[in-house]
C-alpha angles and dihedrals in degrees: 000000000000126000121204122191121187126201140164102070123132147119118312135167122248110277092030132114139237135184116211121200131200119193114201127201142163139146094254098019117136106194097200092056094060132080107232120204145171123223130175136204126199122198111285094007135102122257108276130207114242109169142332138199112207125231115266089019092281099142148344123218134187134190116246089244093065103025109129092018101061136059124191119199138166132214108207093191091058098035086232134134122201135202116200111196121191134180090026118201131200086250088066090068108121145105107280118215131196118216137187131197145144102224114118119317120306096331120189099214114099092215089066092066121083104191131046137186125226093256136242124239120239117189121184116194122206 
């Protein structure tokens, strides 16, 4: 079993920045062997892929909506994945979820991830 705990969400003005963190743990969990991703879900909308860092450092992917404004990174020593978001827009308002899985390399489909955190709210005011 894998536990994911997100933090770093909050209220920020448009144009501002946030760094989200996701700490992963588990008795037999090997952080480097998992794809780690961020998804988000706004009220009334489907869960949307934001960014992923592939297992074994194979690849990094971003959605078109955040490309150039977001950076995903992982700290193997801390079993933590980060999402740095800059130039935030009101459209970025959503609950942000961390996910872990071992299917493929940095996939964007939520069904390809096995473990999910509880989410952290990001609200961007205009």
